C-alpha positions in Angstrom: 141.7 -64.6 -159.7 139.9 -67.8 -160.9 137.8 -68.7 -163.8 134.4 -70.1 -163.0 132.6 -72.7 -165.3 130.7 -70.5 -167.2 133.7 -68.4 -168.1 135.5 -71.4 -168.8 133.0 -72.5 -171.4 132.6 -69.0 -172.6 136.7 -68.0 -173.3 137.4 -72.0 -174.1 138.6 -70.9 -177.6 141.1 -68.4 -175.7 141.8 -71.0 -173.3 142.9 -73.7 -175.6 145.3 -72.0 -177.6 148.7 -72.2 -176.0 150.0 -69.0 -175.6 146.9 -67.6 -174.1 145.7 -70.4 -171.7 143.7 -70.2 -168.4 146.8 -67.5 -167.1 146.6 -65.6 -170.4 142.6 -65.4 -169.7 142.7 -64.5 -166.4 145.4 -61.5 -167.5 142.7 -60.3 -169.7 140.1 -60.2 -167.0 142.1 -58.2 -164.6 142.7 -55.9 -167.8 141.7 -52.1 -168.3 141.4 -50.5 -171.3 140.3 -47.0 -172.3 138.8 -46.6 -175.6 138.6 -42.4 -176.3 136.1 -42.5 -179.5 133.2 -45.2 -180.1 132.7 -44.1 -183.7 134.4 -45.9 -186.6 137.2 -47.3 -185.0 135.9 -47.7 -181.4 133.0 -49.3 -182.2 134.6 -52.8 -183.6 137.2 -52.3 -180.5 134.8 -52.2 -178.0 132.7 -55.4 -179.2 135.9 -57.4 -179.4 137.2 -56.3 -176.6 134.0 -57.2 -174.5 133.7 -60.5 -175.8 137.5 -61.4 -175.0 136.8 -60.5 -171.5 138.7 -57.7 -170.8 137.7 -56.5 -167.5 137.0 -53.1 -167.2 136.5 -51.3 -170.4 136.2 -47.1 -170.1 134.2 -45.0 -173.2 135.1 -41.6 -173.3 132.8 -39.8 -176.3 131.0 -36.1 -175.9 128.9 -37.1 -179.5 125.3 -38.9 -179.7 124.6 -41.5 -182.5 123.6 -39.9 -185.7 122.1 -42.1 -188.7 125.2 -41.2 -191.0 126.9 -43.0 -188.1 125.5 -46.7 -188.7 127.4 -47.0 -192.1 130.5 -47.7 -190.2 129.9 -47.8 -186.6 128.6 -51.2 -185.8 127.9 -50.7 -182.1 125.0 -48.6 -182.5 121.3 -49.8 -184.1 119.1 -47.6 -185.9 117.1 -47.3 -182.7 120.1 -45.7 -180.8 119.8 -42.6 -182.7 120.0 -39.5 -180.5 121.3 -41.4 -177.8 124.6 -40.7 -176.6 127.4 -42.8 -178.1 128.7 -43.6 -174.6 125.2 -44.9 -173.3 124.5 -47.0 -176.4 128.1 -48.6 -176.7 127.9 -49.8 -172.7 124.1 -50.9 -173.4 126.0 -53.3 -176.6 129.1 -54.1 -174.4 126.8 -55.4 -171.5 124.3 -57.5 -173.9 127.9 -59.0 -175.0 129.2 -60.3 -171.9 127.7 -59.2 -168.7 131.5 -59.7 -167.1 132.6 -56.3 -168.6 132.8 -53.4 -166.2 131.8 -50.3 -168.1 132.7 -47.0 -167.3 131.2 -44.2 -169.0 132.8 -40.3 -169.6 130.4 -38.4 -171.9 132.9 -35.8 -172.7 135.7 -34.7 -175.0 139.2 -35.2 -173.6 140.8 -31.9 -172.6 144.4 -30.9 -171.4 143.1 -30.5 -167.9 141.2 -33.5 -167.7 143.1 -36.7 -169.8 145.4 -37.6 -167.5 143.0 -38.6 -164.8 141.2 -40.1 -166.9 144.0 -42.1 -168.5 145.9 -43.1 -165.1 144.0 -45.9 -164.2 143.6 -47.8 -167.2 146.7 -50.2 -168.7 146.3 -49.6 -172.0 144.6 -46.6 -174.4 143.1 -47.1 -177.8 142.5 -43.8 -179.6 139.9 -44.2 -181.5 139.3 -40.1 -182.0 139.0 -38.7 -185.5 140.9 -35.4 -185.0 144.4 -34.2 -185.3 143.9 -32.3 -182.1 142.8 -34.8 -180.3 145.6 -37.2 -181.5 148.4 -35.3 -180.2 146.8 -35.1 -177.0 146.3 -38.1 -176.6 149.9 -38.9 -177.6 151.6 -36.4 -175.1 149.4 -37.5 -172.3 150.4 -40.9 -172.9 153.8 -40.4 -173.4 154.3 -37.8 -169.9 152.1 -40.5 -168.4 154.3 -43.7 -169.4 151.1 -45.4 -170.6 151.2 -47.2 -173.5 148.7 -46.5 -176.3 147.4 -48.1 -179.8 146.7 -45.0 -182.6 144.7 -45.1 -185.4 143.1 -43.1 -188.2 141.2 -44.1 -191.5 140.2 -41.7 -194.7 138.5 -43.2 -197.7 139.6 -46.3 -197.9 143.3 -45.9 -196.1 144.0 -47.3 -192.5 147.1 -46.5 -190.6 148.4 -47.7 -186.8 151.2 -48.0 -184.4 151.8 -48.7 -180.9 153.5 -46.5 -178.6 155.2 -48.0 -175.8 157.1 -45.9 -173.1 160.7 -45.7 -174.3 160.1 -46.3 -177.8 158.9 -44.0 -180.8 155.7 -41.8 -180.5 153.2 -40.2 -182.8 155.2 -37.0 -182.5 158.2 -38.9 -183.5 156.7 -39.6 -187.0 154.4 -36.5 -187.7 155.6 -34.0 -185.5 152.4 -31.8 -185.2 149.5 -31.0 -186.9 149.1 -29.9 -190.2 148.0 -26.5 -191.2 144.2 -26.5 -190.8 142.1 -27.3 -194.0 145.2 -29.1 -195.4 143.7 -32.4 -194.7 140.1 -33.1 -195.1 137.5 -34.5 -192.6 135.7 -37.9 -193.3 132.6 -36.2 -193.5 134.2 -34.5 -196.8 136.2 -37.0 -198.3 133.9 -40.1 -197.2 135.0 -43.8 -195.4 134.8 -47.2 -196.6 132.9 -48.4 -193.6 135.1 -52.0 -193.6 137.8 -50.0 -193.2 137.1 -48.8 -189.8 136.4 -52.5 -188.8 139.7 -53.6 -190.4 141.6 -51.2 -188.3 139.6 -51.4 -185.1 140.1 -55.3 -185.1 144.0 -54.7 -185.5 143.5 -51.9 -182.4 141.7 -54.9 -180.5 144.2 -57.0 -181.2 146.7 -55.5 -179.9 145.5 -54.6 -176.7 144.7 -58.4 -176.3 148.7 -59.3 -177.0 149.2 -56.1 -174.7 147.3 -57.6 -172.1 149.0 -61.1 -172.1 152.1 -60.3 -172.7 152.7 -62.2 -175.9 153.4 -61.0 -180.0 155.4 -58.5 -181.1 153.4 -55.2 -180.9 153.2 -52.2 -183.5 155.9 -50.5 -181.5 158.4 -48.4 -183.6 156.0 -49.8 -186.3 154.1 -48.2 -188.7 150.9 -50.2 -190.7 149.5 -48.7 -193.1 146.8 -50.5 -195.6 144.4 -49.8 -198.6 141.3 -51.9 -199.0 140.6 -50.5 -202.3 143.5 -52.5 -204.1 144.3 -54.4 -200.7 147.8 -53.8 -200.1 149.5 -53.6 -196.6 152.8 -52.0 -196.3 155.3 -51.2 -192.7 157.1 -48.4 -192.3 159.6 -48.5 -189.7 159.7 -45.4 -187.2 162.8 -44.5 -185.5 162.7 -42.7 -182.0 163.6 -39.1 -183.0 166.0 -37.7 -180.3 164.2 -34.1 -181.0 161.1 -35.1 -180.3 159.3 -32.4 -178.7 157.2 -34.8 -176.2 159.9 -37.7 -175.9 163.1 -36.3 -177.4 166.2 -35.6 -174.9 165.5 -32.2 -174.5 161.8 -32.2 -175.1 160.2 -28.3 -174.9 156.5 -30.1 -174.2 156.2 -30.3 -170.4 152.6 -29.8 -169.9 149.6 -30.3 -171.9 148.1 -28.1 -174.4 145.1 -28.1 -176.7 145.7 -27.7 -180.1 142.8 -26.5 -182.6 140.5 -29.0 -183.6 139.1 -30.5 -185.9 140.3 -32.1 -189.0 139.9 -36.0 -189.6 143.3 -37.9 -189.2 145.1 -39.8 -191.7 148.2 -38.2 -193.3 147.1 -39.1 -197.3 149.7 -42.0 -198.3 150.9 -42.1 -201.7 150.8 -45.9 -203.1 153.7 -47.3 -204.6 
């Protein structure tokens, strides 16, 4: 793939970076990223990946835009209320960058469909808001050898890690979903809108760095932040040899739908 004059101008601020250059931008344009969830996290991810020139963006979300979404889901505008989220997001992506091919899936991912959806993508973004989806995405990516970025937000808190084949996965850290009702949903506990933007932007940066093959991804590391105090910390995550999906003797060999839904983010006590 060679860049035309318009693309050279559009992506000039990437091209002048020594760690990207023309070659790196060509890798971005050839990249395929799937965003599961076009809400608080998926919105900033989609905007930044579209602006960066990721050649193919997949969007999966079953929901329609609601008025309460607009406080943080910045890809959706007031006139979009009632519109399918994947349609609303696709329209903004095309308006930002006509270079992008957008593939939409107006559906919730299930155990019998997710493998077929993720198989053609280079990198997966978990922008979902419930444990059932998060563990399913993890298991599908582990079994399918697909790298992905996990993200979770609640109140003023955010957390993210990146899985790559052979490294620690989401189950290595959390094992399985918590008891039903143990963690409040975002609609119950609330979420500072900017927290979604902060974490989604980090996830977008992970996807871009993966595509260009530069930098140190959040592999085997959980990044946690609290926006109320604006404090960040990092937890080392080790691959668990007894992990039920990626351990030495895995018990999870086929995908199963967990019981939905509660909003994700294990409560983190601030030190």
